[in-house]
Backbone as CSV, one residue per row, in Angstrom:
resi,resn,N_x,N_y,N_z,CA_x,CA_y,CA_z,C_x,C_y,C_z
1,UNK,111.777,120.871,81.726,112.318,119.914,82.020,111.264,119.557,80.670
2,UNK,111.599,118.644,79.561,110.804,117.736,78.896,111.772,116.178,78.583
3,UNK,110.926,115.189,78.140,111.246,114.247,78.681,112.378,113.694,77.003
4,UNK,113.298,113.071,77.720,114.711,112.758,76.511,114.973,110.788,77.560
5,UNK,114.590,110.109,76.668,114.843,109.046,76.663,116.384,108.325,77.299
6,UNK,116.946,109.026,77.013,118.633,108.754,76.711,119.168,109.125,78.783
7,UNK,118.260,109.728,78.177,118.627,111.000,80.210,118.282,110.704,81.346
8,UNK,116.738,109.808,80.869,116.361,108.678,82.096,117.083,107.546,82.220
9,UNK,117.788,106.881,81.006,118.360,105.496,81.379,119.701,106.107,81.801
10,UNK,120.159,107.323,81.613,121.493,107.685,81.916,121.263,107.846,84.307
11,UNK,120.169,108.494,84.407,119.362,109.117,85.851,119.330,107.299,86.077
12,UNK,118.501,106.456,85.764,118.778,105.150,86.109,120.121,104.635,86.325
13,UNK,120.800,104.585,86.009,122.474,104.171,85.541,122.485,102.803,84.801
14,UNK,123.175,102.474,84.170,123.944,101.627,82.966,123.998,100.273,83.918
15,UNK,124.735,100.271,85.362,124.661,99.261,86.005,124.192,99.164,86.438
16,UNK,122.851,99.902,86.685,121.129,99.211,87.035,120.510,98.784,85.968
17,UNK,120.254,99.532,85.009,119.532,98.584,83.785,120.633,97.182,82.785
18,UNK,121.799,97.239,83.181,122.133,95.818,83.283,121.250,94.647,84.206
19,UNK,122.063,95.120,85.011,120.633,94.384,86.537,119.976,94.433,86.235
20,UNK,118.726,95.270,85.661,117.070,94.540,85.910,117.519,94.606,84.496
21,UNK,117.524,94.352,83.144,117.464,93.403,81.938,118.373,92.682,81.285
22,UNK,120.063,93.470,81.527,120.441,92.508,80.757,120.993,94.016,79.195
23,UNK,120.954,95.093,79.990,121.198,95.867,78.645,120.367,96.737,77.678
24,UNK,119.174,95.340,77.816,117.688,95.534,77.393,116.566,96.766,77.485
25,UNK,116.437,97.504,76.660,115.439,99.141,77.389,114.996,99.978,75.662
26,UNK,113.664,100.168,75.836,112.556,100.930,74.922,111.682,101.635,75.804
27,UNK,111.687,102.755,74.564,111.254,103.921,75.604,109.702,103.818,74.548
28,UNK,109.319,105.253,74.714,108.154,105.488,74.067,108.161,106.323,74.181
29,UNK,107.931,107.473,73.385,108.208,109.066,72.997,106.943,109.376,73.322
30,UNK,105.820,109.106,73.153,103.915,109.542,73.149,103.740,109.686,74.561
31,UNK,104.132,108.116,75.174,104.337,107.804,76.610,104.655,108.147,77.582
32,UNK,106.322,109.274,77.163,107.216,109.437,78.390,107.141,108.011,79.022
33,UNK,108.152,107.057,78.529,107.992,106.418,79.270,109.259,105.266,78.448
34,UNK,110.453,104.560,79.685,111.185,103.885,79.717,110.604,102.810,79.812
35,UNK,111.021,101.517,79.320,110.584,100.193,79.797,111.447,99.062,79.260
36,UNK,112.033,98.498,80.845,113.088,97.332,81.320,112.152,95.706,81.479
37,UNK,112.562,95.246,80.248,111.595,93.795,80.034,112.944,93.649,81.460
38,UNK,111.955,92.159,82.625,113.139,91.702,83.033,113.074,90.390,82.691
39,UNK,112.172,89.666,83.576,111.780,88.328,82.907,109.810,87.215,83.527
40,UNK,110.466,86.458,82.875,108.814,86.011,82.407,108.066,86.439,83.178
41,UNK,107.475,87.511,82.079,106.308,88.462,81.645,106.677,90.022,82.875
42,UNK,107.660,90.211,83.200,107.573,90.810,84.380,108.189,92.048,83.203
43,UNK,108.094,93.479,83.543,108.895,94.768,83.337,109.139,95.400,84.203
44,UNK,109.598,96.898,83.764,109.768,98.093,85.204,109.525,98.700,83.907
45,UNK,108.098,99.579,84.198,108.140,100.948,83.088,108.204,102.072,84.432
46,UNK,109.379,102.919,83.360,109.915,104.668,83.987,109.102,105.358,83.490
47,UNK,107.933,106.445,84.162,107.520,107.627,82.970,107.648,108.592,83.589
48,UNK,107.694,109.273,82.919,107.930,110.537,83.257,106.887,111.540,83.466
49,UNK,106.740,112.466,84.534,105.528,113.023,84.948,105.339,114.482,84.333
50,UNK,105.714,115.330,83.571,106.072,116.799,82.998,105.675,117.936,84.207
51,UNK,104.009,117.748,84.426,104.228,118.756,85.155,104.118,118.841,86.992
52,UNK,104.979,117.124,87.145,105.610,117.901,88.509,106.730,117.652,88.782
53,UNK,107.801,117.122,87.135,108.955,116.723,87.307,109.864,115.495,87.672
54,UNK,109.228,114.324,87.862,109.349,113.327,89.048,108.862,112.330,88.501
55,UNK,108.554,111.026,88.467,109.287,109.907,87.831,107.965,108.877,88.182
56,UNK,107.137,107.955,87.530,106.502,106.590,88.191,106.948,105.770,87.554
57,UNK,107.240,104.958,88.554,107.916,103.828,88.567,106.742,102.791,88.662
58,UNK,107.019,102.007,88.125,105.891,99.806,88.334,106.204,99.154,87.062
59,UNK,105.791,97.691,88.454,106.216,96.383,88.084,104.781,96.147,87.408
60,UNK,105.123,96.203,86.415,103.732,95.262,85.130,104.198,93.786,84.828
61,UNK,102.965,93.283,84.998,103.331,91.157,84.452,101.874,91.274,83.447
62,UNK,102.830,90.844,82.431,102.340,90.217,81.151,102.367,89.438,80.881
63,UNK,100.998,88.534,80.495,100.249,87.325,80.937,99.545,87.610,79.122
64,UNK,99.570,87.183,77.760,99.085,86.884,76.816,98.627,88.688,76.405
65,UNK,97.131,88.525,77.214,96.644,90.087,76.367,96.158,90.185,78.216
66,UNK,96.890,90.216,79.777,96.097,90.122,81.060,97.312,91.042,80.805
67,UNK,97.609,92.254,81.379,98.328,93.302,82.112,98.113,93.334,83.201
68,UNK,98.914,93.257,84.145,98.829,93.363,85.882,99.774,94.304,86.470
69,UNK,99.308,95.409,87.184,99.746,96.312,87.330,100.379,95.598,88.896
70,UNK,102.015,95.493,88.898,102.167,94.681,90.525,102.574,95.468,91.179
71,UNK,102.819,96.645,91.004,103.736,97.686,92.442,103.751,98.839,91.357
72,UNK,102.819,99.899,91.809,103.648,101.304,91.363,104.294,102.160,92.714
73,UNK,105.297,103.379,92.415,105.173,104.423,93.253,106.143,105.408,92.298
74,UNK,105.064,106.358,92.398,104.460,107.725,92.398,106.181,108.656,92.715
75,UNK,106.180,110.117,92.446,107.137,110.568,93.275,108.239,110.920,92.960
76,UNK,108.731,109.729,92.533,110.358,109.312,92.553,111.084,110.112,92.088
77,UNK,112.105,110.750,92.206,112.900,112.035,92.119,114.106,111.261,91.406
78,UNK,115.107,112.137,90.209,115.669,110.935,89.930,117.195,110.847,90.599
79,UNK,117.196,110.717,91.895,117.927,111.026,92.853,117.713,109.552,93.183
80,UNK,117.191,109.042,93.127,116.519,107.855,94.123,115.921,106.839,92.772
81,UNK,116.145,107.132,91.267,115.598,106.260,90.290,116.067,105.308,90.306
82,UNK,117.381,104.988,90.061,118.211,103.797,89.624,118.051,102.993,91.472
83,UNK,117.462,102.770,92.761,118.113,102.345,93.180,116.270,101.849,93.277
84,UNK,115.207,102.280,92.930,113.275,101.716,92.968,113.824,101.408,91.686
85,UNK,114.188,101.264,90.688,113.872,100.623,89.338,114.483,99.669,89.889
86,UNK,115.440,99.635,90.327,116.206,98.132,90.964,115.481,97.560,91.789
87,UNK,114.739,98.335,92.480,113.956,96.981,93.728,112.759,96.487,92.701
88,UNK,112.471,96.902,92.126,110.946,96.888,91.706,111.306,95.100,90.236
89,UNK,112.577,95.638,90.088,112.865,94.057,89.361,113.191,93.128,90.201
90,UNK,112.857,92.958,90.539,112.958,91.705,92.235,111.904,91.362,92.919
91,UNK,111.730,90.547,91.732,110.793,89.423,92.739,109.937,88.940,93.748
92,UNK,110.780,88.928,94.903,110.736,89.314,96.268,110.072,90.205,97.226
93,UNK,110.582,91.345,96.205,110.950,92.621,96.777,109.013,93.106,96.997
94,UNK,108.795,93.505,97.745,107.224,94.607,98.558,107.198,95.703,97.323
95,UNK,107.826,95.801,96.670,107.481,97.408,96.190,105.992,97.725,95.557
96,UNK,105.946,98.656,96.435,104.546,99.353,95.716,103.568,99.206,97.423
97,UNK,104.246,97.999,98.337,102.759,98.019,98.689,102.924,97.951,100.199
C-alpha cells in the first residue's frame, strides 16, 4: 500500500480529527506523514512506515526553533490509529512513556 493522506485521515476518523485539532490537518507526501495541530505548540504527527505497513504516532512540542518529541509509539496498525492519535493529543495522558 502506498501513502494516501486521505486514507490515513479516514483511518484516524473524522470525529477524532475534529476532537484533536478542530478539523485542521496537514500532510507531507515526502515524509509520508499527517500532522494534526493541537494547541499551545503541540501537534500530533502520524507517519506511515511503508516497509512494515504500520504507523508511528508522535506528540511533538514546538517552541520557536526548538522541537521536542514528548512521546512516541511505533508499530500502530490502522484499527488502533484513532485511539492512539487521540491519546497523543491529550495533555495529561502518559502517551508513549
